Every structure is written in C-alpha cells, then in structure tokens.
C-alpha positions in Angstrom: 101.0 120.8 139.1 103.5 119.3 136.7 101.1 116.5 136.0 98.8 118.9 134.1 101.6 119.7 131.7 101.7 116.0 130.9 98.2 116.3 129.5 99.3 119.0 127.1 102.1 116.8 125.8 99.6 113.9 125.5 97.3 116.0 123.4 100.2 116.9 121.1 101.0 113.2 120.7 97.4 112.5 119.9 97.5 115.0 117.1 100.3 112.9 115.6 98.3 109.7 116.2 95.2 111.0 114.4 97.1 111.9 111.2 99.2 108.7 111.0 96.5 106.3 112.0 94.3 107.6 109.2 97.2 107.2 106.7 98.0 103.7 107.9 94.4 102.5 108.0 94.1 102.4 104.3 97.4 100.5 103.9 96.3 97.4 105.9 94.0 94.7 104.6 93.5 91.3 106.1 94.4 89.6 109.4 98.0 88.9 108.5 98.8 92.5 107.7 97.3 93.6 111.0 99.2 91.1 113.0 102.5 92.0 111.3 101.9 95.8 111.8 100.6 95.4 115.3 103.5 93.2 116.5 106.0 95.6 114.9 104.5 98.6 116.6 104.0 97.1 120.1 107.4 95.3 120.2 109.1 98.6 119.2 107.3 100.5 122.0 108.2 97.7 124.4 111.9 97.8 123.4 111.9 101.6 124.1 110.3 101.0 127.5 113.0 98.3 128.1 115.7 101.0 127.6 113.9 103.3 130.0 113.8 100.4 132.6 117.6 99.9 132.0 118.3 103.5 132.7 116.1 103.5 135.9 117.4 100.1 136.9 113.8 99.0 137.7 113.7 95.3 136.6 113.4 94.3 140.3 110.1 96.1 140.4 108.4 93.5 138.1 105.8 91.7 140.2 102.8 89.4 139.7 100.3 92.3 140.2 102.3 94.4 137.7 102.1 91.5 135.1 98.4 91.0 135.6 97.5 94.6 135.3 99.7 95.0 132.3 98.1 91.9 130.7 94.8 93.6 130.9 96.3 96.6 129.2 97.9 94.4 126.5 94.6 92.7 125.6 92.9 96.1 125.4 95.7 97.5 123.2 95.4 94.6 120.7 91.7 95.0 120.3 91.9 98.8 120.2 94.4 98.8 117.3 92.2 96.6 115.1 88.9 98.4 115.9 90.2 101.9 115.4 92.0 101.2 112.1 89.1 99.2 110.6 86.5 101.8 111.8 88.5 104.6 110.1 88.0 102.9 106.7 84.2 103.4 107.0 83.8 106.2 109.5 84.9 109.8 109.9 88.0 110.4 111.9 86.2 112.5 114.4 83.5 109.8 115.0 86.1 107.1 115.5 88.0 109.4 117.9 84.8 110.2 119.9 83.8 106.6 120.1 87.2 105.8 121.6 86.9 108.8 123.9 83.5 107.6 125.1 85.5 104.8 126.8 86.4 107.4 129.5 83.0 106.4 131.0 84.6 103.2 132.2 87.5 104.6 134.3 85.3 107.4 135.5 82.7 105.0 136.9 85.4 102.5 138.1 87.0 105.4 139.9 84.0 105.7 142.2 84.3 102.1 143.3 87.9 101.1 142.8 89.9 104.3 143.5 87.8 106.3 145.9 87.3 109.1 143.3 83.6 110.3 143.6 82.0 112.2 140.8 79.9 115.3 141.3 76.4 115.6 139.7 77.8 118.2 137.3 80.4 115.7 136.1 77.7 113.2 135.3 75.9 115.9 133.4 79.1 116.7 131.5 79.6 113.1 130.5 75.9 113.0 129.4 76.7 116.0 127.1 79.6 114.1 125.6 77.2 111.3 124.7 74.8 113.7 123.0 77.8 115.1 121.2 78.6 111.5 120.0 75.0 111.2 118.7 75.4 114.3 116.6 78.7 113.1 115.2 77.3 109.7 114.2 74.8 111.7 112.0 77.8 113.6 110.6 79.5 110.4 109.7 76.4 109.2 107.8 76.3 112.5 105.9 80.0 112.2 105.0 80.1 108.5 104.1 76.5 107.9 102.9 76.1 104.8 105.2 76.7 103.6 108.7 76.8 99.8 108.8 76.3 97.4 111.8 80.0 96.4 111.4 81.1 100.0 111.8 78.9 100.3 114.9 80.5 97.1 116.4 84.0 98.4 115.6 83.2 101.7 117.4 81.8 99.8 120.4 84.9 97.7 120.5 87.1 100.7 120.3 85.2 102.4 123.1 85.4 99.3 125.5 89.0 98.5 124.7 90.1 102.2 125.1 88.2 102.3 128.4 90.0 99.2 129.6 93.4 100.7 128.7 92.5 103.7 130.9 91.4 101.4 133.7 94.7 99.4 133.5 96.7 102.7 133.6 94.8 103.9 136.6 95.1 100.5 138.4 98.8 100.6 137.9 99.0 104.2 139.1 97.0 103.6 142.3 97.8 100.1 143.3 101.5 100.2 142.5 102.5 103.8 143.2 106.1 103.0 143.9 106.7 101.0 140.7 108.3 102.7 137.8 105.8 103.4 135.0 108.2 102.0 132.4 107.5 98.6 133.9 103.8 99.0 132.9 104.8 100.2 129.4 107.3 97.4 128.9 105.0 94.6 130.1 101.8 95.8 128.4 103.4 96.6 125.0 105.7 93.5 125.3 102.9 91.1 126.0 100.7 92.6 123.2 103.5 92.5 120.7 104.7 89.0 121.5 101.2 87.6 121.4 100.5 89.2 118.0 103.9 87.9 116.7 103.1 84.4 117.8 99.8 84.6 115.9 101.6 86.1 112.9 104.5 83.8 112.4 102.5 80.6 111.5 100.8 82.6 108.7 104.1 83.0 106.9 104.0 79.3 106.0 101.6 80.3 103.2 103.4 81.7 100.2 100.3 83.8 99.5 100.5 85.5 102.9 104.2 86.0 102.5 103.6 87.9 99.3 101.0 90.1 101.0 103.6 91.1 103.6 106.2 91.8 100.9 103.7 94.1 99.2 103.1 96.3 102.3 104.5 99.8 101.7 107.7 100.7 103.5 106.1 104.0 104.6 103.7 101.9 106.8 106.6 100.9 108.9 108.0 104.4 109.0 104.7 105.7 110.3 104.5 102.7 112.7 107.9 103.7 114.2 106.7 107.3 114.8 103.4 106.0 116.3 105.3 103.7 118.6 107.2 106.6 120.1 103.9 108.6 120.4 102.2 105.7 122.0 105.0 105.2 124.6 105.0 108.8 125.5 101.2 108.8 126.0 101.2 105.7 128.0 104.1 106.9 130.3 102.6 110.3 131.0 99.0 109.1 131.4 100.2 106.6 134.0 102.2 109.2 135.8 99.4 111.8 135.7 96.9 109.2 137.0 98.6 109.1 140.3 97.5 112.6 141.0 94.7 113.7 138.7 91.2 112.2 139.3 89.8 110.0 136.5 86.8 112.3 136.0 89.2 115.2 135.1 92.1 113.4 133.4 90.4 111.2 130.9 87.8 113.7 129.6 90.6 116.2 129.0 92.8 113.6 127.3 90.2 111.9 125.2 87.7 114.7 124.8 90.5 117.0 123.8 91.7 114.3 121.4 88.3 114.3 119.7 88.5 118.1 119.1 92.0 117.6 117.7 90.7 114.8 115.5 88.0 117.1 114.0 90.6 119.7 113.1 93.0 117.1 111.7 90.3 115.6 109.6 89.2 119.0 108.2 92.8 120.3 107.5 94.6 117.1 106.3 91.9 114.8 105.0 89.2 117.2 103.6 86.5 115.9 105.9 84.3 119.0 105.6 82.9 120.2 108.8 79.1 120.7 108.7 76.6 122.5 111.0 75.9 119.2 112.7 79.6 118.3 113.3 80.4 121.8 114.6 77.4 121.6 117.0 78.6 118.2 118.2 82.1 119.5 118.8 80.9 122.7 120.6 78.8 120.5 122.8 81.8 118.3 123.5 83.9 121.3 124.5 81.1 122.5 126.8 81.0 119.1 128.3 84.7 119.2 129.1 84.3 122.7 130.7 81.5 121.4 132.9 83.5 118.3 133.9 86.5 120.3 134.9 84.9 123.3 136.5 82.5 121.4 138.7 
C-alpha cells in the first residue's frame, strides 16, 4: 500500500528533526525566546498548509469538528515543542526521543475504544518491551549526563503525553473526517498554535530587556526553524493520510519507535553521544518490540 511508503518519508523527516532540534535546543533560553521561535515555526508551517489548501480549493471543508480536533493538536504541539527542547538540554537525544515515542501508548489504547482497532496480546507484549527499552535508556542518560533531575523527568512525561495527544488528534481527524483534506488539519493546528504563541509573545516586547534577548538570537536558529517547519508539515500531512488506512498499533510504533533508533544513530554520529552496552541493549530491545508489534 502506498500509505506504508509515507512511513518511510516520515522517518527520513524525523532524522532531519533530530539533528536540528538538538542544535536549536541550546540556542533558546527563557520563555520569550521559546514563544518567538515557536510562533515563527508554527505560523510558517501553517502558511505552507494554507498554500496547499489554496491548491486543493478546500477552504469550504473547514468545519466545527475540524476546528475542535485541530485545537487539541495545537495545544499538544505547543507543549511538545517546549518539553522536547528543554529536555534535550539535560538528557540524551535518544532518551528524549524514546520518551516522546512512548506517547504511542495513548493512540494505541484509544484506538481500541475510539476507532475500533483492537490490539492482539502480542502487540501489548511488544509495547511492554518498548517500556523496558525506555528503562534501559534512562540509565544510559544518567551515565552520559551524570544526573537525572525531577525536572527532566517531568519534561519527558510532558513530551510523552503531548506527543501522544498529537497522534490522537491526527487519528481522530483521519477517522472522523475521512473526506476532509488533510491540509485543513495542518493549517488549523499549526495556525492555532502559532497565533496563540504569537499573542503571548508580543506583549513581552514592551520590555527593552526582552527585546534585546530577541535581537541576540542567532540567525541560524531561524534558518533551522524554517527547515523544521517544512519537515513538520510533511510529517503531519503524511501521518494523517496514513492514519486512514494503517491501524494505530502498527503505524505509531513504526513512526516513533523507528524515530528512536534514528535518534540513537544521530546522537552517536553527529553529537558524540557514545553508545554503551546499556544503550545498545535498549535499542535492540526496542527493535525487537517493533518486530513483535508488526508481525503479530
């Protein structure tokens, strides 16, 4: 099915995300910088989705259910951005990625009750193996960084819940509005998130101190942000399309579990996060979990 080719493209985009998110995480400090960067990224993604809607002439498909589902996605996107970037400052890339991937538990369980997508006992076992993999990688992060603070744990939990909520919103749109162009979801979710962050950001510019902080942000941050906006739009579009055909218990473990493996390779090659016996064991267990989930 062509939908499975979408998953390959999504994983390639996640590779780009892992590299650039790590780079940008160290460029941001303080609420004002996050709001500036977040509004820039999401409004840019929303504008690109707007162009796709123009091409498809799908403005008439905007409805109240579409707005409500997209608003859930927008709230989750906002929280996810903050949690993932902050957590990367104190945690290994692979751990942050796996915590985010653990959010797949939410759409998989919701799929049973909301989308009539039952899970087999083997798939539950596979998800359990993913959680054990997460435990091993938490230990790896401690070895790498020397500490694991309660704040980091809260950020990882926030990343997990918000990423899971994004997946649920994508799935809801796919299943409940199958005849609505997916660009409508991208436009509304990114647009709502970007505008809300912009409205919170603008009042802060009254302070000369905060203005100075924004002026001192490196230009490369906005270059990376533009690339990430394109990657995010592609991921959102293709994940929403694939969700119409591929069950949650298969799609999200491939997307997010595969993303974790990509994160480990990215961290090792580009950021010198040396892989240890513990981290390799965690990754191999994660791969085994994905195989179990998809074969059974």
